[in-house]
VEXDO-305212 format. One record per residue: residue number from 0; x, y, z of N, C-alpha, C, O, CB in turn. Coordinates in steps of 0.1 Angstrom, whole numbers, plus 5000, padded with zeros to 4 digits. Atoms other than C-alpha are relative to their C-alpha. Glycine has a CB too. Layout:
<atoms>
> NUM,X,Y,Z,X,Y,Z,X,Y,Z,X,Y,Z,X,Y,Z
...
</atoms>
This chain:
<atoms>
> 0,4990,4992,4997,0467,0397,6363,5008,5011,4992,5011,5022,4997,5008,4991,5004
> 1,4997,4992,5007,0482,0412,6336,4996,5016,4999,5002,5027,5002,4997,4994,4991
> 2,5009,4985,5001,0455,0439,6329,5001,5010,5015,4999,5022,5016,4982,4994,4998
> 3,5000,4995,4986,0459,0445,6367,5012,5006,5001,5012,5018,5002,4998,4989,5011
> 4,4985,4993,5001,0496,0453,6367,5001,5014,4992,5007,5023,4995,5010,4989,4991
> 5,4999,4991,5011,0491,0475,6336,4992,5013,5007,4995,5025,5009,4992,4993,4984
> 6,5012,4986,4994,0462,0495,6351,5007,5008,5012,5006,5020,5014,4982,4993,5008
> 7,4994,4990,4990,0483,0502,6382,5012,5007,4993,5014,5018,4996,5005,4994,5014
> 8,4986,4992,5007,0515,0511,6361,4994,5017,4996,5001,5027,4998,5006,4989,4980
> 9,5007,4991,5011,0489,0537,6341,4996,5008,5014,5001,5019,5012,4986,4993,4988
> 10,5008,4996,4989,0472,0549,6376,5014,5010,5007,5013,5022,5012,4993,4984,5010
> 11,4989,4993,4996,0510,0557,6387,5000,5011,4996,4999,5021,5003,5012,4995,4997
> 12,4994,4988,5014,0516,0581,6358,4992,5009,4995,4996,5020,4991,5003,4994,4986
> 13,5014,4996,5005,0479,0590,6349,5003,5014,5002,5007,5021,4992,4987,4995,5009
> 14,5001,4986,4993,0479,0623,6368,5010,5008,4990,5005,5017,4984,5006,5000,5019
> 15,4989,4995,5005,0514,0634,6351,4992,5006,4985,4994,5017,4980,5013,4989,4999
> 16,5003,4998,5015,0495,0634,6315,4984,5002,4999,4981,5005,4988,5005,4984,4990
> 17,5016,5001,5001,0456,0635,6320,4997,5013,4997,5001,5023,5003,4992,4995,5013
> 18,5002,4983,5008,0443,0662,6297,5004,5002,4990,4998,5009,4981,5006,5012,5005
> 19,4992,4992,5008,0469,0665,6276,5003,4990,4985,5013,4983,4984,5015,5006,5010
> 20,5000,5006,5009,0463,0649,6243,5015,4995,4990,5017,4986,4982,4991,5006,4995
> 21,4986,4999,5008,0502,0658,6230,5007,4992,5011,5019,4989,5008,5008,5017,4997
> 22,4990,5008,4994,0515,0637,6256,4992,4987,5006,4998,4977,5011,5008,5009,5013
> 23,5005,5016,5001,0489,0609,6259,5006,4989,4995,5003,4978,5001,4991,5000,4994
> 24,4995,5012,5004,0508,0586,6237,5014,4996,5009,5021,4986,5006,5003,5002,4984
> 25,4989,5004,4993,0537,0589,6264,4995,4985,5008,5002,4977,5014,5004,5013,5011
> 26,5006,5005,4981,0512,0567,6288,5001,4984,4986,5003,4985,4974,4973,5010,5013
> 27,5000,5009,5004,0510,0529,6277,4983,4994,4996,4980,4982,4995,5008,4995,5009
> 28,5012,5002,5001,0472,0533,6268,4996,4985,4989,4987,4978,4990,4994,5015,4995
> 29,5002,5011,5011,0476,0506,6238,4999,4990,5002,4992,4982,4996,5006,4999,4992
> 30,4997,5010,4996,0490,0481,6258,4988,4997,5013,4987,4985,5019,5015,5000,5002
> 31,5012,5007,4994,0459,0482,6281,4989,4997,4990,4981,4988,4994,4994,5009,5012
> 32,5012,4999,5008,0434,0484,6253,5002,4983,4993,4993,4974,4991,5001,5016,4989
> 33,4999,5016,5002,0450,0452,6241,4995,4989,5009,4990,4978,5005,5014,4998,5000
> 34,5004,5011,4986,0442,0435,6275,4988,4997,5001,4983,4987,5005,5002,5005,5016
> 35,5013,5002,4999,0408,0441,6271,4996,4987,4993,5001,4982,4983,4993,5013,4995
> 36,5003,5011,5008,0387,0412,6263,4988,5003,4995,4979,5003,5003,5000,4988,5007
> 37,5008,4993,5009,0362,0424,6235,4998,4994,4989,4993,5001,4979,5003,5012,4997
> 38,5001,5007,5009,0364,0396,6212,4985,4998,4996,4983,5000,4984,5007,4989,5003
> 39,5014,5007,4999,0326,0384,6217,4992,5016,5002,4980,5014,4998,4999,4987,5015
> 40,5007,4993,4999,0313,0418,6223,4994,5008,4988,5000,5017,4983,5006,5005,5008
> 41,5005,4994,5017,0290,0430,6190,4989,5012,5006,4985,5019,4997,4989,4984,4987
> 42,5004,4990,5003,0269,0456,6209,5008,5014,5003,5015,5014,5012,4989,4998,5004
> 43,4990,4993,5003,0286,0489,6203,5000,5009,5016,5011,5013,5019,4999,5009,4986
> 44,4999,4995,4991,0274,0505,6238,5005,4997,5011,5009,5004,5020,4993,5003,5000
> 45,4995,5010,4989,0285,0476,6257,5020,5006,4999,5027,5011,5008,4995,4980,4993
> 46,4987,5000,5006,0321,0479,6236,5006,5012,5005,5018,5011,5008,4999,5000,4986
> 47,4993,4988,4996,0326,0517,6245,5001,5000,5013,5009,5009,5017,4995,5011,4996
> 48,5003,5000,4984,0318,0510,6281,5016,4993,5007,5023,4997,5016,4983,4989,5003
> 49,4988,5008,4996,0347,0483,6285,5011,5008,4992,5020,5006,5000,4999,4984,4996
> 50,4989,4995,5006,0372,0503,6262,5003,5013,5007,5016,5014,5008,4999,5002,4985
> 51,5001,4988,4992,0368,0537,6282,5002,4995,5013,5010,5002,5021,4987,5009,4999
> 52,5003,5003,4985,0362,0520,6314,5013,5003,5007,5011,5008,5018,4993,4984,5001
> 53,4986,4998,4996,0402,0522,6324,5001,5014,5004,5006,5017,5014,5010,4995,4989
> 54,4997,4987,5002,0402,0560,6317,4991,5008,5005,4980,5004,5006,5001,5003,4987
> 55,5008,4990,4997,0389,0592,6330,4998,5011,4992,4987,5016,4990,5004,5003,5011
> 56,5002,4992,5006,0397,0616,6309,4994,5001,4988,4989,4990,4987,5008,5003,5000
> 57,5001,4999,5011,0387,0627,6274,5011,4990,4988,5011,4980,4981,5001,5015,5000
> 58,4987,5001,5009,0420,0626,6259,5005,4984,5002,5008,4978,4992,5013,5012,5007
> 59,4998,5014,5000,0428,0590,6271,4987,4992,4999,4989,4980,5000,5006,4997,5013
> 60,5007,5003,5006,0394,0581,6260,5001,4996,4991,5002,4984,4988,4994,5004,5000
> 61,4995,4996,5021,0402,0591,6224,5005,4991,4998,5003,4984,4989,5010,5013,4993
> 62,4984,5008,5007,0435,0574,6224,4992,4986,5004,4999,4977,4999,5020,5004,5011
> 63,4999,5014,4996,0419,0541,6238,4992,4996,4988,4996,4987,4982,4994,4997,5016
> 64,5004,5000,5011,0392,0543,6211,5005,4999,4987,4999,4992,4979,4997,5005,5001
> 65,4994,4999,5013,0414,0551,6184,5009,4987,5000,5009,4980,4990,5008,5015,4998
> 66,4992,5013,4995,0436,0522,6198,4994,4988,4995,5000,4979,4987,5000,4998,5014
> 67,5004,5013,5003,0410,0496,6197,4997,5002,4986,5004,4995,4980,4987,4994,5008
> 68,5003,4999,5015,0398,0506,6161,5007,4993,4991,5004,4984,4983,5001,5013,4995
> 69,4993,5002,5010,0426,0505,6145,5010,4984,5002,5018,4979,4994,5008,5014,4997
> 70,4995,5011,4997,0438,0475,6163,4994,4986,4997,5000,4976,4996,5003,5002,5012
> 71,5008,5008,4998,0409,0455,6161,4989,4995,4982,4984,4985,4979,4993,5007,5013
> 72,5007,4998,5016,0391,0467,6121,5009,4996,4991,5021,5000,4993,4996,5017,4995
> 73,4993,5002,5010,0405,0453,6091,4994,5007,4987,4982,5007,4984,5003,4987,4999
> 74,5010,4991,5013,0400,0474,6059,4998,4985,4991,5006,4976,4989,5011,5015,4988
> 75,5004,5008,5008,0379,0452,6035,5003,5000,4986,4994,5001,4977,4990,5000,5002
> 76,4996,4996,5014,0397,0455,6005,4994,4991,4985,4994,4994,4973,5017,4998,5000
> 77,5006,5009,5011,0379,0425,5985,4989,5003,4999,4984,4999,4988,5001,4987,5002
> 78,5009,4998,5002,0350,0438,5991,5000,5019,4991,4993,5021,4980,4994,4997,5012
> 79,4997,4992,5005,0358,0471,5981,5002,5001,4982,4997,5009,4974,5010,5000,5008
> 80,4999,5002,5013,0371,0459,5950,4993,4991,4993,4996,4988,4981,5010,4997,4997
> 81,5015,5007,5009,0338,0437,5939,4992,5011,5001,4983,5011,4993,4989,4985,5007
> 82,5009,4987,4996,0321,0472,5951,4990,4997,5004,4980,5003,5000,4997,5010,4991
> 83,5011,5001,4990,0300,0453,5978,5003,5008,5011,4997,5004,5021,4997,4987,5003
> 84,4997,4994,4985,0314,0475,6007,4992,5007,5007,4995,5013,5018,5010,5006,5000
> 85,5009,4996,4994,0284,0487,6013,4987,4995,5002,4983,4990,4992,4999,5008,4997
> 86,5011,5009,4993,0252,0473,6031,4989,5007,4992,4990,5019,4991,4997,5002,5020
> 87,5012,4998,5010,0220,0476,6006,4992,5008,5012,4991,5004,5023,4992,4985,4992
> 88,5007,4994,4990,0198,0504,6021,4988,4999,4994,4985,4999,4982,5004,5014,5003
> 89,5012,5003,5005,0164,0497,6024,4986,5011,5007,4975,5008,5010,4999,4983,5004
> 90,5009,4991,5001,0146,0529,6031,4996,5001,5018,4986,5006,5023,4987,4994,4990
> 91,5005,5004,4984,0148,0521,6073,5007,5014,5005,5005,5014,5017,5008,4983,5009
> 92,4999,4989,4995,0163,0559,6079,5015,5000,5002,5022,4990,5005,4992,5001,5011
> 93,4986,5004,5000,0198,0570,6078,5005,4999,5016,5013,4989,5017,5009,5012,4992
> 94,4998,5005,4987,0205,0568,6116,5002,4986,5005,5011,4982,5013,4992,5004,5005
> 95,5003,5011,5001,0192,0534,6115,5009,4990,4994,5015,4981,4999,4990,5000,4994
> 96,4991,5006,5008,0210,0524,6084,5016,4999,5004,5024,4990,5003,4998,5007,4988
> 97,4982,4998,4993,0246,0537,6099,5001,4994,5012,5012,4991,5016,5006,5017,5003
> 98,4995,5012,4990,0240,0517,6130,5001,4990,4996,5011,4983,4998,4994,4996,5011
> 99,4993,5020,5006,0236,0482,6114,5010,5003,4995,5017,4995,5001,4991,4988,4987
> 100,4987,4993,5007,0267,0498,6095,5008,4996,5013,5014,4986,5012,5000,5019,4996
> 101,4993,4998,4988,0284,0501,6131,4999,4985,5004,5010,4979,5004,4993,5011,5011
> 102,5001,5013,4992,0272,0467,6145,5001,4990,4989,4995,4980,4993,4987,4998,5009
> 103,4994,5009,5010,0283,0446,6112,5012,5004,5001,5020,4995,5001,4994,5000,4986
> 104,4980,5000,5003,0319,0462,6111,5005,4993,5014,5014,4985,5013,5010,5022,4998
> 105,4998,5006,4989,0321,0453,6152,5001,4986,5001,5011,4981,5006,4992,5004,5006
> 106,5002,5012,5001,0309,0421,6148,5009,4993,4988,5016,4983,4993,4986,4998,4998
> 107,4991,5004,5010,0328,0412,6115,5013,5006,5002,5022,4998,5000,4995,5004,4986
> 108,4985,4995,4998,0359,0433,6123,5004,5004,4987,5016,5004,4984,5012,4990,5007
> 109,5000,4997,5017,0356,0442,6085,5000,5013,4998,5004,5018,5009,4988,4996,4992
> 110,5004,4986,5005,0350,0476,6070,5007,5007,4988,5018,5004,4984,5002,5009,5011
> 111,4990,4990,5005,0359,0505,6048,4998,5009,5008,4993,5009,5019,4998,5004,4986
> 112,5000,4985,4993,0365,0539,6055,4989,5007,5006,4991,5015,5015,5004,5010,4991
> 113,5014,4997,4999,0327,0548,6058,4999,4993,5014,4995,5000,5024,4990,4996,4987
> 114,5003,5009,4985,0325,0520,6087,5010,5004,5009,5006,5004,5020,5001,4983,5000
> 115,4985,4998,4990,0361,0528,6104,4996,5017,5006,5001,5021,5017,5020,4998,4986
> 116,5003,4988,4994,0346,0565,6108,4987,5001,5008,4986,5009,5017,5001,5009,4989
> 117,5008,5003,4993,0314,0554,6119,4999,4997,5011,4992,5002,5020,4997,4995,4998
> 118,4996,5008,4985,0325,0530,6145,5007,5013,5011,5004,5015,5023,5014,4985,4998
> 119,4994,4990,4992,0347,0558,6157,4993,5010,5006,4996,5014,5017,5008,5006,4993
> 120,5008,4990,4996,0321,0584,6159,4991,4998,5009,4986,5007,5015,4996,5006,4992
> 121,5013,5005,4994,0296,0565,6173,5008,4993,5016,5003,4996,5027,4991,4987,4988
> 122,4992,5001,4986,0322,0550,6204,5002,5014,5006,5000,5016,5018,5016,4993,4997
> 123,4995,4984,4990,0334,0587,6213,4982,5004,5003,4978,5002,5015,5011,5018,4986
> 124,5011,4994,4995,0297,0601,6212,4992,4991,5014,4986,4996,5024,4991,5003,4987
> 125,5008,5008,4987,0282,0572,6236,5009,5002,5010,5003,5001,5020,4997,4983,4999
> 126,4991,4998,4987,0315,0580,6261,4997,5014,5000,5007,5019,5005,5017,4996,4999
> 127,5000,4987,5001,0302,0618,6257,5008,5008,4996,5011,5018,5001,4998,5005,5007
> 128,4988,4994,5007,0329,0627,6233,4995,5011,4990,4992,5004,4980,5009,4989,4991
> 129,5003,4994,5016,0319,0651,6206,5008,4997,4988,5020,4999,4988,5000,5014,5000
> 130,4995,5008,5012,0327,0636,6175,4996,5001,4989,4984,4997,4990,4998,4988,5002
> 131,5006,4998,5016,0319,0642,6135,5006,4995,4993,5018,4996,4993,4999,5013,4994
> 132,4998,5010,5016,0321,0619,6103,5004,5013,4992,4998,5023,4994,4983,4991,4992
> 133,4998,4991,5008,0338,0640,6078,5005,4992,4986,5015,4984,4986,5009,5009,5006
> 134,4997,5004,5012,0340,0632,6041,5008,5011,4991,5008,5023,4995,4987,4995,4994
> 135,4993,4991,5008,0362,0647,6012,5007,4989,4991,5003,4979,4986,5011,5011,5008
> 136,4988,5007,5010,0393,0635,5992,5011,4999,5008,5015,5007,5015,5004,5010,4987
> 137,4986,5004,4994,0422,0617,6004,5010,4994,4991,5005,4985,4984,4999,4992,5012
> 138,4993,5004,5007,0452,0609,5988,5007,4987,5006,5010,4986,5018,5008,5009,4996
> 139,4999,5013,4990,0462,0573,5992,5017,4995,4991,5025,4987,4997,4983,4985,4998
> 140,4989,5002,5009,0493,0571,5963,5007,5015,4996,5003,5025,5002,4993,4991,4988
> 141,4994,4990,5002,0515,0598,5947,4987,5010,4992,4980,5005,4984,5015,4997,4992
> 142,5010,4990,5005,0492,0629,5938,4998,4999,4982,5002,5010,4978,5006,5016,5004
> 143,5001,5000,5009,0485,0621,5902,4985,5003,4992,4980,5014,4991,5006,4990,4999
> 144,5013,4999,5007,0451,0613,5884,4993,5003,5010,4983,5010,5006,4994,4989,4993
> 145,5010,4997,4990,0434,0618,5915,5000,5012,5004,4991,5014,5012,5002,4993,5009
> 146,4996,4988,4996,0445,0651,5921,4991,5009,4984,4985,5020,4985,5021,4999,5001
> 147,5010,4992,5007,0426,0661,5885,4985,4995,5002,4976,5002,4997,5004,4999,4986
> 148,5017,5005,4995,0393,0641,5899,4993,5013,5009,4984,5020,5006,5001,4985,5012
> 149,5003,4990,4990,0392,0664,5928,4996,5012,4991,4984,5015,4992,5013,5003,5010
> 150,5005,4984,5007,0388,0697,5906,4986,4999,4999,4980,5008,5004,5004,5003,4984
> 151,5014,5004,5002,0354,0679,5896,4990,5005,5013,4979,5011,5012,5001,4983,5000
> 152,5009,4998,4986,0344,0682,5936,4985,4995,5003,4979,4995,5014,4999,5015,5002
> 153,5012,5009,4998,0313,0664,5927,4997,4987,5007,4986,4981,5007,4996,4997,4989
> 154,4999,5013,4993,0322,0635,5948,5008,5001,5011,5011,5012,5015,5007,4990,4992
> 155,4989,5002,4992,0345,0621,5977,5000,4985,4999,4992,4977,4994,4998,5006,5014
> 156,4993,5012,5000,0366,0590,5982,5004,4995,5013,5009,4984,5013,5011,5001,4993
> 157,4998,5000,4991,0370,0592,6016,4995,5004,5011,4987,5013,5010,5005,5001,5000
> 158,5008,4994,4988,0359,0596,6053,5010,5000,5012,5019,4992,5011,4986,4992,5004
> 159,4992,5000,4986,0375,0603,6088,4996,5009,5008,4985,5015,5005,5013,5002,4999
> 160,5008,4993,4986,0369,0623,6121,5004,5009,5005,5016,5009,5006,4999,4993,5010
> 161,5000,4988,4994,0367,0653,6136,5001,5000,5016,4995,5011,5019,4988,5007,4996
> 162,5004,5000,4985,0368,0648,6178,5007,5012,5008,5017,5017,5007,5004,4985,5006
> 163,4997,4985,4991,0366,0676,6205,5008,4992,5012,5003,4982,5017,4984,5011,5006
> 164,4996,5005,4989,0391,0670,6234,5004,5016,5007,5012,5024,5002,5013,4987,4996
> 165,4996,4990,4989,0393,0699,6263,4999,5012,4989,5009,5017,4984,5017,4996,5010
> 166,5007,4989,5011,0372,0724,6238,5006,5000,4987,5002,5008,4979,5000,5015,5005
> 167,4993,4998,5012,0394,0719,6210,4997,4990,4991,4998,4978,4994,5014,5001,5002
> 168,4999,5014,5010,0388,0699,6177,5013,4992,4995,5022,5001,4993,4994,5005,4988
> 169,4988,5010,5007,0414,0675,6163,4996,4993,4990,4984,4989,4990,5007,4990,5009
> 170,5004,5007,5011,0415,0658,6132,5008,4981,5006,5019,4979,5012,5009,5010,4983
> 171,4993,5012,5004,0422,0617,6129,4995,4994,4988,4984,4997,4983,5001,4991,5009
> 172,5005,5010,5010,0420,0591,6103,5000,4988,5004,5012,4985,5002,5007,5000,4987
> 173,5000,5010,4993,0413,0557,6119,5000,4990,4989,5001,4979,4994,4990,4999,5009
> 174,4997,5008,5014,0415,0539,6082,5014,4997,4999,5019,4986,5000,4996,5009,4987
> 175,4988,4996,5003,0447,0553,6075,5008,4994,5011,5019,4988,5009,5002,5013,4998
> 176,4992,5003,4987,0458,0548,6111,5000,4983,5001,5006,4978,5010,4991,5009,5015
> 177,5001,5013,4994,0451,0512,6110,5010,4989,4991,5014,4978,4994,4982,4995,5000
> 178,4988,5007,5009,0475,0502,6081,5000,5004,4988,5000,5017,4985,5001,4985,4998
> 179,4999,4993,5012,0476,0501,6045,4994,4986,4994,4991,4976,5000,5016,5008,4994
> 180,5006,5008,5008,0464,0480,6014,5012,4994,4995,5021,5003,4997,4989,5006,4989
> 181,4989,5001,5004,0495,0460,5999,4993,4999,4987,4985,4990,4989,5008,4990,5005
> 182,5006,5001,5014,0481,0462,5959,5010,4990,4993,5009,4987,4981,4999,5015,4992
> 183,4989,5012,5011,0509,0436,5946,4989,4985,5006,4983,4978,4998,5028,4998,5007
> 184,5004,5007,4992,0494,0411,5973,4984,4999,5001,4977,4989,5005,5006,5004,5010
> 185,5016,4995,4999,0457,0427,5971,4994,4995,5016,4984,4987,5017,4990,4990,4985
> 186,5005,5004,4987,0452,0423,6009,5007,5011,5006,5018,5017,5003,5003,4985,5005
> 187,4993,4986,4986,0453,0448,6041,5008,4994,5007,5007,4983,5011,4989,5008,5013
> 188,4990,5001,4987,0485,0450,6062,4995,5006,5012,4989,5017,5010,5015,5006,4997
> 189,5007,4996,4983,0473,0456,6100,5013,5009,5003,5022,5002,5007,4996,4983,5013
> 190,4983,4994,4993,0505,0483,6109,4996,5013,5007,4996,5023,5000,5015,5006,4987
> 191,5007,4990,4993,0491,0508,6134,5009,5012,4996,5020,5010,4999,5000,4997,5016
> 192,4992,4989,5003,0506,0545,6121,4993,5015,5006,4984,5021,5000,5002,5000,4983
> 193,5004,4992,4994,0502,0571,6146,5001,5016,4995,4998,5027,5001,5004,4995,5010
> 194,5002,4985,5007,0506,0600,6123,4986,5005,4998,4984,5017,4998,5008,5001,4986
> 195,5011,4997,5004,0471,0599,6115,4988,5004,5017,4976,5006,5018,4996,4987,4988
> 196,5004,4998,4982,0462,0603,6156,5003,5014,5004,5013,5018,5008,5011,4991,5010
> 197,4996,4985,4998,0454,0641,6161,5009,5005,4995,5017,5011,5002,5002,5003,5009
> 198,4992,4994,5005,0472,0651,6134,4997,5013,4999,4985,5017,4998,5003,4995,4990
> 199,5000,4988,5003,0482,0689,6129,4993,5002,4990,4995,4994,4980,5011,5006,5000
> 200,5008,4993,5014,0458,0709,6105,5010,4999,4989,5009,4992,4979,4994,5017,5003
> 201,4989,4999,5007,0489,0717,6088,5006,4987,4991,5007,4987,4978,5009,5003,5010
> 202,4999,5011,5007,0498,0683,6081,4994,4991,4993,4997,4983,4984,5003,4995,5005
> 203,5014,5007,5007,0464,0668,6075,4998,5004,4989,4995,4996,4980,4986,5002,5007
> 204,5006,4997,5010,0458,0689,6048,5009,4997,4988,5006,5002,4976,4995,5013,5001
> 205,4994,5003,5012,0484,0676,6026,4996,4986,4994,5001,4981,4984,5015,5001,5003
> 206,5006,5012,5011,0466,0645,6016,4981,4996,5002,4973,4989,4997,5011,4981,5006
> 207,5017,4999,4995,0430,0652,6033,4995,5015,4995,4999,5026,4999,4998,4999,5019
> 208,5012,4989,5003,0405,0677,6017,4987,4998,5002,4981,4991,4994,4999,5004,4987
> 209,5012,5004,4998,0372,0677,6032,4987,5011,4992,4987,5023,4988,5000,4999,5015
> 210,5009,4996,5009,0340,0684,6014,4996,5018,5007,4994,5027,4999,4986,4987,5000
> 211,5001,4992,4992,0333,0711,6043,5012,5007,5003,5021,5001,5007,4996,4995,5009
> 212,4982,4999,4998,0364,0734,6046,5000,5005,5012,5010,5012,5014,5010,5009,4990
> 213,4999,4995,4982,0355,0743,6085,5008,4989,5005,5016,4989,5014,4984,5001,5009
> 214,4989,5013,4993,0371,0707,6090,5012,5001,4996,5018,4993,5003,4997,4985,4997
> 215,4991,4995,5004,0401,0720,6072,5009,5004,5019,5020,5001,5022,4994,5012,4987
> 216,4994,4994,4987,0407,0736,6111,5009,5006,5000,5016,5006,5010,5003,4992,5007
> 217,4990,4993,5005,0430,0759,6094,4995,5013,5000,4983,5013,4998,5005,4997,4989
> 218,5004,4989,4998,0429,0797,6100,4996,5006,4984,4988,5015,4982,5011,5006,5009
> 219,5003,4996,5010,0431,0801,6063,4994,4989,4989,5002,4984,4981,5010,5008,4997
> 220,5003,5014,5008,0412,0773,6045,5008,4999,4986,5013,5008,4979,4982,4999,4996
> 221,4997,4996,5017,0422,0762,6011,4987,4992,4990,4979,4983,4992,5021,4992,4993
> 222,5009,5006,5007,0403,0756,5982,5005,4985,4993,5014,4979,4998,4995,5010,4990
> 223,4999,5014,5004,0401,0725,5961,5014,4999,4991,5021,4989,4990,4985,4995,4992
> 224,4989,4997,5012,0428,0740,5934,5013,5002,5010,5024,4997,5008,4996,5016,4989
> 225,4989,4994,4991,0449,0754,5962,5007,4987,5010,5019,4986,5015,4993,5013,5011
> 226,4994,5014,4992,0451,0717,5980,5003,4989,4989,5009,4979,4993,4987,4992,5012
> 227,4994,5005,5011,0457,0702,5945,5017,5005,4996,5026,4998,4991,4990,5003,4990
> 228,4985,4999,5000,0488,0721,5945,5007,5002,5009,5019,5003,5007,5004,5008,4995
> 229,4991,5001,4985,0498,0722,5980,5006,4983,4999,5017,4979,5003,4987,5004,5019
> 230,4997,5014,4997,0496,0684,5977,5015,4997,4989,5025,4992,4994,4984,4989,4997
> 231,4995,5003,5007,0515,0682,5945,5014,5006,5006,5023,4997,5006,4995,5004,4990
> 232,4990,4997,4996,0543,0705,5960,5007,4996,5012,5019,4997,5014,4999,5010,5000
> 233,4996,5005,4989,0544,0688,5995,4999,4984,5001,5004,4980,5011,4992,5006,5011
> 234,5005,5015,5002,0534,0651,5989,5014,4992,5005,5012,4983,5013,4996,4996,4981
> 235,4988,5007,4993,0573,0641,5996,5004,5002,5016,5008,4994,5024,5012,5006,4992
> 236,4995,4998,4985,0578,0658,6029,4986,4995,5010,4988,4994,5022,5005,5020,5002
> 237,5011,5007,4996,0540,0642,6037,5005,4987,5001,5004,4982,5013,4989,5001,4991
> 238,4998,5016,5000,0553,0605,6029,5011,4998,5007,5011,4987,5011,5002,4993,4988
> 239,4992,5004,4989,0585,0610,6051,4995,5002,5014,5000,4995,5023,5011,5007,4998
> 240,5005,5000,4987,0565,0621,6082,4991,4990,5000,4989,4986,5011,4994,5012,5005
> 241,5011,5013,4998,0539,0592,6076,5011,4990,5002,5013,4985,5013,4989,4997,4986
> 242,4992,5012,4999,0565,0567,6069,5008,4999,5014,5008,4988,5020,5011,5000,4987
> 243,4990,4998,4988,0589,0583,6100,4990,4995,5012,4994,4986,5020,5006,5016,5001
> 244,5008,5005,4992,0560,0579,6121,4995,4984,5005,4994,4978,5015,4992,5005,4996
> 245,5004,5018,5002,0550,0542,6110,5013,4992,5007,5012,4982,5015,5000,4995,4979
> 246,4984,5011,4998,0589,0528,6115,5003,5005,5015,5010,4997,5021,5016,5004,4988
> 247,5001,4998,4985,0587,0548,6153,4992,4990,5006,4996,4983,5015,4996,5012,5005
> 248,5005,5005,4991,0559,0533,6162,5002,4981,4999,4999,4972,5007,4986,5006,4998
> 249,4999,5015,5001,0569,0499,6147,5014,4996,5009,5014,4986,5015,5000,4995,4983
> 250,4992,5001,4989,0602,0502,6168,4997,5001,5013,5002,4992,5019,5009,5009,5001
> 251,5010,4996,4987,0582,0513,6199,4997,4987,5001,5005,4982,5008,4987,5010,4999
> 252,5008,5012,5002,0560,0478,6193,5011,4993,5003,5011,4988,5014,4992,4997,4987
> 253,4995,5010,4999,0590,0457,6187,5008,5000,5016,5008,4990,5023,5008,5000,4987
> 254,4996,4999,4982,0607,0467,6225,4987,4998,5006,4995,4998,5016,5007,5016,5007
> 255,5011,5002,4995,0572,0461,6240,4999,4985,4997,4990,4978,5003,4990,5009,4995
> 256,5002,5013,5003,0578,0427,6222,4986,4998,4991,4982,4987,4986,5001,4992,5013
> 257,5013,5004,5005,0544,0432,6209,4999,5012,4985,4995,5024,4983,4985,5001,5014
> 258,5002,4989,5018,0546,0447,6171,4985,5004,5001,4976,4998,5006,5001,4989,4980
> 259,5013,4995,5004,0516,0468,6161,5000,4990,4988,4992,4982,4989,4997,5017,4997
> 260,5003,5010,5014,0520,0448,6126,4997,4985,5004,5004,4978,5012,5014,5000,4988
> 261,5003,5015,4997,0502,0414,6125,5007,4992,4982,5007,4980,4980,4977,4998,5003
</atoms>
């Protein structure tokens, strides 16, 4: 009954916002996704069908997929600290290996950034939505030592996604959007942060630098050195925007008596 009433309310106003990713957050897509019974679903194709089933447009489907991932997958900080966050590769081919990681993440509801981005990408693609996994550097704290490391540009420390809606690419980070790690308690704290949902490129570049510059989605992409300088100069502004988005979502969650934080 609950899901039925939510769907009726959604359908009454859906046409007002359908296809517009900037106003899709005005709909209660999150509540609909919360009502879906997916606890026992382990097949990613079946999961995608259930998540996107109530929605018709790509913008609503992407929002639903984002919501499911950030509400259900927890960051495996324990595995990250032990260095056991990656499944052993046994020469099965990269596609087969990634599929195994996706299935494991959906089954265990745990993963690291690579797993988050792979799950989001797969759920979008199987729903006929173009999506790419992007790797590069991301800031998780004040831009100190990590910025010096990025200058080598020999590796990366994070993965996120680019998704196409209405023939336009958008950036999203489902890992950061799902919560944060409390370093003192050494555990993951789930708390949805929509700052990382379809983030404008000018804001995303404040703490994300892709190895492939085209995924900056900027008219004038920043070099790694420019990214470092930009981060140093604008980190306080980025932090303020991120915290504001988090608190707004938390406040709205309390109004619905369903806090996004567990």
